[in-house]
TIMI-2910 file (N, C-alpha, C, CB; in pm, 1 decimal, decimal comma, always signed):
<rs>
+----------+----------+----------+----------+----------+----------+----------+----------+----------+----------+----------+----------+------+
!      n_x !      n_y !      n_z !     ca_x !     ca_y !     ca_z !      c_x !      c_y !      c_z !     cb_x !     cb_y !     cb_z ! resn !
+----------+----------+----------+----------+----------+----------+----------+----------+----------+----------+----------+----------+------+
!  +1901,0 !   -572,1 !   -568,9 !  +1763,2 !   -549,2 !   -613,9 !  +1665,8 !   -593,0 !   -506,5 !  +1734,8 !   -624,3 !   -745,8 !  Unk !
!  +1549,7 !   -531,0 !   -510,8 !  +1442,8 !   -561,6 !   -416,9 !  +1321,5 !   -608,8 !   -496,9 !  +1407,5 !   -437,3 !   -328,1 !  Unk !
!  +1259,4 !   -714,5 !   -450,1 !  +1136,3 !   -762,1 !   -512,0 !  +1022,1 !   -743,2 !   -413,2 !  +1148,6 !   -911,4 !   -555,3 !  Unk !
!   +906,8 !   -701,4 !   -464,9 !   +787,9 !   -680,1 !   -383,3 !   +676,5 !   -769,0 !   -436,1 !   +744,8 !   -530,3 !   -383,8 !  Unk !
!   +621,2 !   -851,7 !   -348,1 !   +513,4 !   -942,8 !   -386,2 !   +386,1 !   -900,5 !   -314,9 !   +549,4 !  -1090,6 !   -352,2 !  Unk !
!   +284,8 !   -865,6 !   -392,6 !   +157,9 !   -815,5 !   -338,5 !    +50,3 !   -922,0 !   -348,1 !   +113,3 !   -688,3 !   -412,7 !  Unk !
!    -46,4 !   -911,2 !   -258,2 !   -163,2 !   -998,2 !   -266,1 !   -279,3 !   -930,6 !   -195,5 !   -134,2 !  -1137,7 !   -203,9 !  Unk !
!   -399,8 !   -977,7 !   -223,7 !   -516,6 !   -934,7 !   -147,9 !   -616,0 !   -847,8 !   -221,0 !   -472,6 !   -863,6 !    -31,2 !  Unk !
!   -589,9 !   -811,2 !   -344,2 !   -688,0 !   -730,3 !   -415,2 !   -810,7 !   -811,7 !   -451,3 !   -626,7 !   -670,5 !   -540,3 !  Unk !
!   -909,3 !   -744,4 !   -510,7 !  -1029,0 !   -815,9 !   -552,1 !  -1147,3 !   -723,3 !   -568,7 !  -1062,3 !   -923,5 !   -452,9 !  Unk !
!  -1265,2 !   -785,6 !   -576,6 !  -1391,7 !   -713,5 !   -594,4 !  -1470,1 !   -717,9 !   -464,5 !  -1475,2 !   -774,0 !   -710,9 !  Unk !
!  -1520,0 !   -604,2 !   -423,5 !  -1596,6 !   -596,6 !   -299,4 !  -1709,2 !   -494,9 !   -317,6 !  -1504,9 !   -557,7 !   -178,7 !  Unk !
!  -1816,8 !   -513,2 !   -244,1 !  -1926,9 !   -417,9 !   -247,5 !  -1894,9 !   -297,3 !   -159,6 !  -2057,9 !   -484,8 !   -201,7 !  Unk !
!  -1956,9 !   -186,6 !   -191,7 !  -1938,6 !    -65,5 !   -111,7 !  -1970,9 !    -94,7 !    +34,6 !  -2027,8 !    +49,8 !   -165,1 !  Unk !
!  -1885,2 !    -43,0 !   +121,0 !  -1900,0 !    -68,0 !   +263,0 !  -1821,6 !   -187,7 !   +312,4 !  -2042,7 !    -86,6 !   +295,2 !  Unk !
!  -1769,3 !   -265,7 !   +219,8 !  -1693,8 !   -384,9 !   +256,0 !  -1549,8 !   -356,0 !   +290,0 !  -1699,1 !   -483,7 !   +145,5 !  Unk !
!  -1475,7 !   -464,3 !   +311,0 !  -1336,5 !   -452,7 !   +353,4 !  -1247,9 !   -545,7 !   +271,7 !  -1322,9 !   -484,0 !   +503,0 !  Unk !
!  -1123,4 !   -506,5 !   +260,0 !  -1019,5 !   -588,7 !   +200,0 !   -889,9 !   -565,3 !   +276,2 !  -1002,2 !   -556,6 !    +48,7 !  Unk !
!   -799,9 !   -663,3 !   +269,3 !   -667,3 !   -643,6 !   +324,3 !   -565,6 !   -678,8 !   +218,0 !   -646,0 !   -728,1 !   +451,9 !  Unk !
!   -475,2 !   -584,9 !   +195,2 !   -364,1 !   -605,4 !   +103,2 !   -239,1 !   -637,7 !   +183,3 !   -341,7 !   -480,7 !    +13,8 !  Unk !
!   -153,8 !   -720,5 !   +125,9 !    -24,3 !   -746,1 !   +188,0 !    +85,0 !   -736,1 !    +83,5 !    -21,8 !   -884,6 !   +256,0 !  Unk !
!   +202,7 !   -700,3 !   +129,7 !   +318,7 !   -685,3 !    +41,5 !   +441,5 !   -732,2 !   +118,2 !   +335,6 !   -536,4 !     -7,7 !  Unk !
!   +514,2 !   -824,6 !    +58,9 !   +636,7 !   -875,6 !   +120,2 !   +755,8 !   -840,7 !    +34,6 !   +628,9 !  -1027,0 !   +141,0 !  Unk !
!   +855,3 !   -781,6 !    +98,2 !   +978,4 !   -744,7 !    +28,7 !  +1083,6 !   -852,7 !    +47,1 !  +1031,3 !   -609,6 !    +79,3 !  Unk !
!  +1161,6 !   -875,5 !    -56,8 !  +1272,2 !   -970,4 !    -49,3 !  +1387,7 !   -916,9 !   -132,6 !  +1228,8 !  -1111,9 !    -98,4 !  Unk !
!  +1503,9 !   -978,0 !   -113,5 !  +1621,5 !   -935,0 !   -188,0 !  +1713,4 !   -851,3 !   -101,3 !  +1580,5 !   -856,6 !   -311,5 !  Unk !
!  +1780,6 !   -758,2 !   -163,6 !  +1878,3 !   -673,9 !    -96,0 !  +1807,6 !   -550,2 !    -38,6 !  +1992,6 !   -632,4 !   -193,7 !  Unk !
!  +1740,2 !   -569,5 !    +73,4 !  +1656,0 !   -464,6 !   +130,9 !  +1740,4 !   -363,8 !   +206,7 !  +1549,9 !   -525,1 !   +223,7 !  Unk !
!  +1728,5 !   -236,8 !   +174,5 !  +1805,5 !   -134,8 !   +246,0 !  +1767,8 !   -131,4 !   +394,3 !  +1783,0 !     +3,4 !   +182,6 !  Unk !
!  +1866,4 !   -104,2 !   +478,0 !  +1843,3 !   -107,8 !   +622,6 !  +1737,8 !     -6,1 !   +664,5 !  +1973,8 !    -81,5 !   +698,0 !  Unk !
!  +1748,8 !   +114,2 !   +611,1 !  +1653,7 !   +220,4 !   +643,2 !  +1559,9 !   +237,7 !   +524,6 !  +1727,1 !   +354,8 !   +677,2 !  Unk !
!  +1433,9 !   +213,8 !   +548,3 !  +1338,9 !   +222,5 !   +437,9 !  +1199,5 !   +249,6 !   +489,4 !  +1340,3 !    +94,6 !   +355,4 !  Unk !
!  +1115,8 !   +289,7 !   +400,1 !   +973,8 !   +299,8 !   +428,5 !   +900,5 !   +209,1 !   +331,2 !   +923,3 !   +447,4 !   +417,9 !  Unk !
!   +785,1 !   +163,2 !   +373,5 !   +701,2 !    +81,9 !   +285,8 !   +560,6 !   +140,0 !   +285,5 !   +699,7 !    -67,4 !   +331,3 !  Unk !
!   +499,2 !   +135,5 !   +171,6 !   +366,8 !   +192,9 !   +164,2 !   +289,5 !   +147,9 !    +42,0 !   +376,4 !   +340,8 !   +165,5 !  Unk !
!   +174,8 !   +207,3 !    +27,5 !    +85,4 !   +176,4 !    -84,0 !    +47,2 !   +304,3 !   -157,4 !    -41,2 !   +103,3 !    -34,1 !  Unk !
!    +48,6 !   +293,6 !   -288,0 !     +0,1 !   +399,0 !   -375,2 !   -113,2 !   +338,8 !   -458,1 !   +115,3 !   +457,1 !   -466,6 !  Unk !
!   -193,3 !   +426,3 !   -516,7 !   -297,9 !   +376,1 !   -604,9 !   -313,8 !   +467,5 !   -726,2 !   -431,2 !   +364,1 !   -529,1 !  Unk !
!   -361,7 !   +406,9 !   -832,9 !   -387,6 !   +483,5 !   -954,5 !   -518,4 !   +436,6 !  -1015,0 !   -271,3 !   +468,9 !  -1056,3 !  Unk !
!   -611,2 !   +529,8 !  -1023,0 !   -740,4 !   +502,0 !  -1086,1 !   -732,3 !   +539,8 !  -1233,5 !   -855,9 !   +579,6 !  -1015,0 !  Unk !
!   -817,8 !   +483,8 !  -1316,2 !   -815,3 !   +515,9 !  -1459,6 !   -827,8 !   +665,0 !  -1483,9 !   -927,2 !   +442,7 !  -1532,4 !  Unk !
!   -738,2 !   +718,3 !  -1564,4 !   -742,8 !   +859,5 !  -1598,5 !   -691,4 !   +952,9 !  -1491,6 !   -879,9 !   +896,5 !  -1630,8 !  Unk !
!   -638,6 !   +897,1 !  -1383,1 !   -588,3 !   +980,2 !  -1274,0 !   -441,6 !   +951,3 !  -1249,5 !   -669,3 !   +956,9 !  -1145,7 !  Unk !
!   -377,7 !  +1043,9 !  -1179,5 !   -237,6 !  +1024,0 !  -1144,5 !   -225,9 !   +931,6 !  -1023,5 !   -169,3 !  +1159,0 !  -1115,9 !  Unk !
!   -111,4 !   +868,8 !  -1012,0 !    -85,5 !   +785,1 !   -896,1 !    -77,8 !   +871,3 !   -771,3 !    +44,2 !   +704,7 !   -914,6 !  Unk !
!   -137,5 !   +822,0 !   -662,8 !   -138,5 !   +898,1 !   -538,5 !   -100,2 !   +808,6 !   -421,9 !   -276,2 !   +961,3 !   -514,6 !  Unk !
!    -41,8 !   +871,6 !   -322,2 !     -7,7 !   +800,5 !   -199,7 !   -134,9 !   +764,5 !   -124,8 !    +85,9 !   +885,4 !   -110,7 !  Unk !
!   -141,5 !   +641,2 !    -76,9 !   -252,4 !   +597,7 !     +8,4 !   -207,3 !   +599,5 !   +154,1 !   -302,0 !   +455,4 !    -32,1 !  Unk !
!    -99,9 !   +529,0 !   +182,1 !    -50,0 !   +521,0 !   +318,8 !    +94,5 !   +474,0 !   +316,4 !   -137,3 !   +425,9 !   +404,7 !  Unk !
!   +170,9 !   +516,4 !   +414,8 !   +310,9 !   +476,4 !   +424,5 !   +346,1 !   +457,4 !   +571,4 !   +404,6 !   +581,7 !   +357,7 !  Unk !
!   +434,6 !   +361,1 !   +596,3 !   +487,3 !   +342,1 !   +731,3 !   +638,5 !   +350,9 !   +722,3 !   +441,5 !   +204,9 !   +793,2 !  Unk !
!   +695,8 !   +430,4 !   +811,3 !   +839,1 !   +455,9 !   +811,5 !   +910,4 !   +359,7 !   +906,2 !   +867,8 !   +601,5 !   +851,2 !  Unk !
!  +1042,2 !   +352,7 !   +894,0 !  +1120,2 !   +264,4 !   +980,2 !  +1107,3 !   +303,7 !  +1126,7 !  +1266,6 !   +266,1 !   +938,7 !  Unk !
!  +1068,0 !   +429,6 !  +1151,3 !  +1043,5 !   +474,8 !  +1288,8 !   +908,7 !   +429,1 !  +1340,2 !  +1052,3 !   +625,8 !  +1297,1 !  Unk !
!   +831,9 !   +363,3 !  +1253,0 !   +694,7 !   +318,9 !  +1280,5 !   +592,1 !   +430,1 !  +1265,7 !   +686,1 !   +261,8 !  +1419,5 !  Unk !
!   +637,2 !   +550,7 !  +1233,8 !   +542,8 !   +655,1 !  +1203,6 !   +467,3 !   +624,8 !  +1075,0 !   +613,7 !   +788,4 !  +1193,3 !  Unk !
!   +347,7 !   +682,6 !  +1063,8 !   +265,4 !   +656,1 !   +946,0 !   +214,0 !   +787,1 !   +887,2 !   +147,5 !   +563,2 !   +981,8 !  Unk !
!   +173,1 !   +777,8 !   +761,5 !   +112,7 !   +891,7 !   +693,9 !     +2,8 !   +837,8 !   +603,2 !   +219,3 !   +974,1 !   +612,7 !  Unk !
!   -110,6 !   +905,7 !   +602,2 !   -224,4 !   +861,9 !   +522,2 !   -274,9 !   +975,0 !   +433,2 !   -337,2 !   +811,4 !   +612,9 !  Unk !
!   -330,4 !   +936,5 !   +319,7 !   -403,4 !  +1033,5 !   +239,1 !   -528,2 !  +1074,9 !   +316,5 !   -440,5 !   +974,8 !    +98,5 !  Unk !
!   -567,2 !  +1200,7 !   +302,7 !   -685,6 !  +1248,6 !   +375,0 !   -808,8 !  +1165,7 !   +340,9 !   -711,7 !  +1396,2 !   +342,9 !  Unk !
!   -816,2 !  +1119,2 !   +218,1 !   -935,7 !  +1048,5 !   +172,8 !   -953,8 !   +911,9 !   +237,3 !   -931,2 !  +1032,6 !    +24,4 !  Unk !
!   -848,4 !   +859,0 !   +299,3 !   -858,7 !   +725,5 !   +358,6 !   -843,5 !   +725,6 !   +510,5 !   -754,6 !   +635,1 !   +298,4 !  Unk !
!   -813,6 !   +841,1 !   +567,9 !   -797,5 !   +848,4 !   +713,3 !   -924,0 !   +801,6 !   +783,3 !   -762,6 !   +991,7 !   +757,1 !  Unk !
!   -904,1 !   +717,5 !   +883,9 !  -1017,8 !   +665,7 !   +958,1 !  -1079,9 !   +541,4 !   +897,7 !  -1120,8 !   +770,4 !   +969,3 !  Unk !
!  -1040,8 !   +509,3 !   +773,9 !  -1095,1 !   +389,9 !   +707,8 !   -985,6 !   +285,4 !   +680,0 !  -1164,3 !   +429,7 !   +575,9 !  Unk !
!   -866,8 !   +331,8 !   +646,1 !   -755,9 !   +241,2 !   +612,4 !   -653,6 !   +242,7 !   +724,6 !   -689,2 !   +281,6 !   +477,5 !  Unk !
!   -589,8 !   +128,5 !   +745,0 !   -483,1 !   +117,8 !   +843,8 !   -365,9 !    +43,3 !   +781,6 !   -532,7 !    +45,9 !   +972,4 !  Unk !
!   -248,9 !   +103,2 !   +793,7 !   -127,0 !    +38,4 !   +746,0 !    -50,6 !    -14,3 !   +866,0 !    -39,0 !   +136,6 !   +662,5 !  Unk !
!     +6,1 !   -133,5 !   +851,5 !    +76,8 !   -196,5 !   +963,2 !   +196,4 !   -272,7 !   +911,5 !    -16,4 !   -290,2 !  +1042,1 !  Unk !
!   +306,2 !   -257,2 !   +981,7 !   +428,0 !   -331,2 !   +950,5 !   +487,8 !   -377,3 !  +1082,0 !   +530,0 !   -244,0 !   +868,8 !  Unk !
!   +495,8 !   -504,7 !  +1099,0 !   +552,7 !   -558,1 !  +1221,8 !   +701,9 !   -527,5 !  +1224,0 !   +527,0 !   -710,9 !  +1233,9 !  Unk !
!   +747,0 !   -474,7 !  +1336,3 !   +885,8 !   -431,8 !  +1346,5 !   +980,8 !   -547,5 !  +1316,8 !   +913,8 !   -374,7 !  +1485,6 !  Unk !
!  +1077,5 !   -521,6 !  +1233,4 !  +1176,5 !   -623,5 !  +1199,8 !  +1136,1 !   -713,2 !  +1085,6 !  +1204,3 !   -706,7 !  +1318,3 !  Unk !
!  +1013,1 !   -697,9 !  +1037,5 !   +966,1 !   -780,6 !   +927,0 !   +951,5 !   -695,5 !   +802,3 !   +832,4 !   -848,8 !   +962,0 !  Unk !
!   +957,0 !   -758,3 !   +690,4 !   +949,3 !   -685,9 !   +564,5 !   +817,9 !   -709,6 !   +493,1 !  +1063,6 !   -725,1 !   +475,2 !  Unk !
!   +712,7 !   -719,8 !   +571,3 !   +579,1 !   -731,9 !   +514,9 !   +494,4 !   -617,7 !   +568,1 !   +515,1 !   -869,8 !   +549,1 !  Unk !
!   +420,5 !   -555,6 !   +479,3 !   +332,8 !   -446,6 !   +518,8 !   +190,1 !   -483,7 !   +478,5 !   +377,2 !   -311,1 !   +453,3 !  Unk !
!    +98,6 !   -448,6 !   +566,0 !    -42,3 !   -478,5 !   +543,8 !   -120,9 !   -348,2 !   +532,6 !    -98,5 !   -567,0 !   +657,9 !  Unk !
!   -219,8 !   -347,6 !   +446,8 !   -312,1 !   -234,5 !   +437,0 !   -453,0 !   -289,2 !   +454,9 !   -296,9 !   -158,4 !   +299,3 !  Unk !
!   -513,2 !   -257,9 !   +568,3 !   -650,8 !   -297,5 !   +593,3 !   -741,1 !   -184,6 !   +550,5 !   -673,6 !   -333,6 !   +742,0 !  Unk !
!   -832,7 !   -215,8 !   +460,8 !   -920,5 !   -113,9 !   +403,5 !  -1064,1 !   -144,9 !   +443,9 !   -906,3 !   -107,9 !   +248,0 !  Unk !
!  -1121,0 !    -56,2 !   +523,1 !  -1259,1 !    -71,3 !   +568,8 !  -1347,6 !    +35,0 !   +505,2 !  -1266,9 !    -62,4 !   +722,6 !  Unk !
!  -1476,9 !     +9,9 !   +508,4 !  -1576,8 !   +104,5 !   +454,1 !  -1536,0 !   +150,5 !   +313,5 !  -1592,6 !   +228,2 !   +548,4 !  Unk !
!  -1503,4 !    +54,9 !   +231,0 !  -1459,6 !    +87,2 !    +95,1 !  -1572,1 !   +150,8 !    +14,9 !  -1409,2 !    -38,5 !    +23,8 !  Unk !
!  -1532,4 !   +243,6 !    -69,1 !  -1625,5 !   +316,6 !   -154,5 !  -1585,0 !   +300,9 !   -300,8 !  -1630,1 !   +466,1 !   -115,2 !  Unk !
!  -1678,2 !   +320,0 !   -392,6 !  -1643,7 !   +306,7 !   -534,8 !  -1524,3 !   +392,3 !   -576,2 !  -1762,9 !   +343,5 !   -619,6 !  Unk !
!  -1508,4 !   +507,2 !   -512,5 !  -1394,7 !   +593,8 !   -548,4 !  -1261,0 !   +538,2 !   -502,3 !  -1414,2 !   +731,5 !   -489,4 !  Unk !
!  -1263,6 !   +430,5 !   -426,6 !  -1138,8 !   +363,4 !   -388,4 !  -1091,5 !   +266,3 !   -496,2 !  -1157,3 !   +288,8 !   -256,5 !  Unk !
!  -1171,6 !   +246,4 !   -597,6 !  -1134,9 !   +156,6 !   -706,5 !  -1009,8 !   +206,2 !   -776,7 !  -1249,9 !   +143,3 !   -806,5 !  Unk !
!   -910,2 !   +119,9 !   -785,0 !   -781,5 !   +157,7 !   -844,9 !   -689,9 !    +36,3 !   -846,8 !   -715,2 !   +275,4 !   -766,7 !  Unk !
!   -577,3 !    +52,0 !   -913,1 !   -467,3 !    -43,6 !   -899,0 !   -381,4 !     +4,5 !   -782,7 !   -382,6 !    -56,5 !  -1032,5 !  Unk !
!   -363,6 !    -81,3 !   -686,1 !   -285,4 !    -48,4 !   -567,9 !   -146,9 !   -111,4 !   -581,8 !   -356,7 !    -97,3 !   -438,0 !  Unk !
!    -45,2 !    -27,7 !   -566,2 !    +92,7 !    -73,2 !   -583,0 !   +170,8 !    -55,6 !   -454,2 !   +161,2 !     +2,6 !   -696,9 !  Unk !
!   +246,3 !   -157,6 !   -421,0 !   +333,0 !   -152,5 !   -304,1 !   +461,5 !    -78,2 !   -339,3 !   +364,5 !   -295,0 !   -252,3 !  Unk !
!   +509,5 !     -1,4 !   -244,5 !   +631,9 !    +76,2 !   -264,5 !   +726,9 !    +55,0 !   -147,6 !   +599,8 !   +226,1 !   -280,9 !  Unk !
!   +854,4 !    +40,1 !   -178,4 !   +959,2 !    +45,1 !    -77,2 !  +1057,0 !   +152,9 !   -118,8 !  +1030,7 !    -93,6 !    -60,2 !  Unk !
!  +1083,2 !   +246,6 !    -31,1 !  +1175,1 !   +356,5 !    -61,0 !  +1298,6 !   +344,2 !    +25,8 !  +1107,2 !   +493,5 !    -39,4 !  Unk !
!  +1413,9 !   +347,5 !    -36,8 !  +1541,2 !   +349,2 !    +34,8 !  +1552,4 !   +482,0 !   +107,5 !  +1662,2 !   +327,6 !    -62,1 !  Unk !
!  +1567,3 !   +475,5 !   +238,0 !  +1571,3 !   +596,1 !   +318,8 !  +1695,1 !   +681,1 !   +298,0 !  +1561,4 !   +559,8 !   +460,9 !  Unk !
!  +1798,5 !   +623,6 !   +240,4 !  +1922,4 !   +698,1 !   +218,2 !  +1928,4 !   +753,0 !    +76,2 !  +2044,0 !   +609,1 !   +245,2 !  Unk !
!  +1912,0 !   +665,4 !    -22,0 !  +1923,0 !   +706,6 !   -162,3 !  +1792,1 !   +759,5 !   -219,0 !  +1970,4 !   +590,8 !   -246,1 !  Unk !
!  +1680,1 !   +732,1 !   -150,4 !  +1545,9 !   +769,8 !   -195,4 !  +1502,6 !   +693,6 !   -320,9 !  +1540,7 !   +919,3 !   -222,3 !  Unk !
!  +1573,3 !   +585,3 !   -350,4 !  +1533,8 !   +504,9 !   -465,7 !  +1404,8 !   +430,4 !   -432,0 !  +1647,0 !   +405,1 !   -506,2 !  Unk !
!  +1313,4 !   +426,0 !   -529,7 !  +1185,3 !   +358,4 !   -512,3 !  +1185,6 !   +222,5 !   -581,2 !  +1071,4 !   +444,9 !   -566,7 !  Unk !
!  +1130,4 !   +125,5 !   -511,5 !  +1102,7 !     -5,2 !   -569,2 !   +950,7 !    -23,5 !   -570,5 !  +1174,4 !   -120,5 !   -488,4 !  Unk !
!   +902,2 !    -88,3 !   -675,3 !   +758,1 !   -101,6 !   -692,7 !   +717,5 !   -246,4 !   -716,1 !   +711,1 !    -15,4 !   -808,4 !  Unk !
!   +601,1 !   -280,4 !   -662,3 !   +539,0 !   -406,6 !   -698,3 !   +462,5 !   -391,5 !   -828,6 !   +446,0 !   -455,5 !   -586,6 !  Unk !
!   +409,7 !   -502,7 !   -875,8 !   +338,4 !   -501,6 !  -1003,6 !   +199,5 !   -440,9 !   -991,8 !   +327,9 !   -642,1 !  -1058,3 !  Unk !
!   +146,0 !   -436,4 !   -871,3 !    +13,4 !   -379,4 !   -851,5 !    -94,2 !   -485,5 !   -840,5 !    -19,5 !   -285,7 !   -963,9 !  Unk !
!   -198,2 !   -451,7 !   -765,7 !   -312,0 !   -541,2 !   -750,5 !   -440,6 !   -458,9 !   -764,1 !   -307,0 !   -616,0 !   -612,8 !  Unk !
!   -535,9 !   -512,7 !   -835,9 !   -658,7 !   -439,1 !   -864,4 !   -755,4 !   -448,8 !   -746,9 !   -725,0 !   -492,2 !   -992,6 !  Unk !
!   -807,6 !   -334,0 !   -708,0 !   -915,4 !   -327,1 !   -609,3 !  -1034,7 !   -262,1 !   -678,0 !   -872,1 !   -246,5 !   -480,0 !  Unk !
!  -1146,2 !   -332,2 !   -679,2 !  -1266,8 !   -280,1 !   -741,7 !  -1379,1 !   -280,9 !   -639,3 !  -1305,3 !   -362,9 !   -867,3 !  Unk !
!  -1440,8 !   -164,7 !   -620,9 !  -1550,2 !   -151,4 !   -525,5 !  -1677,0 !   -119,3 !   -604,4 !  -1519,8 !    -40,4 !   -418,1 !  Unk !
!  -1775,1 !   -206,8 !   -594,6 !  -1900,5 !   -188,2 !   -667,1 !  -2000,9 !   -113,6 !   -579,9 !  -1958,4 !   -324,2 !   -711,8 !  Unk !
!  -2082,3 !    -32,4 !   -645,6 !  -2181,3 !    +47,1 !   -571,0 !  -2311,0 !    -29,5 !   -551,5 !  -2209,7 !   +178,9 !   -643,5 !  Unk !
+----------+----------+----------+----------+----------+----------+----------+----------+----------+----------+----------+----------+------+
</rs>
């Protein structure tokens, strides 16, 4: 099993910044990706950003240029730096680790990000 521990959510004014972190522990698959998803009230969960074991990254169009995902090579912690936050970024942000072989997903409990206008 894999456990994901998230931190860094909170309340911020529009235009502000937050940094989320997620640390994986347990029986971590050798090949994996780590990323962040978010779900706003009444909406489906969507991918925010992901970093692959190759260090490649992928971002949602809505956050490109504002959010940066980083994972130090060899470490099982991923960071999401969120700049120029907008009210539409308000959501529960959940950390994800995907097994690159089996495609099994592991999820954190989620952390609330609220951006006030």
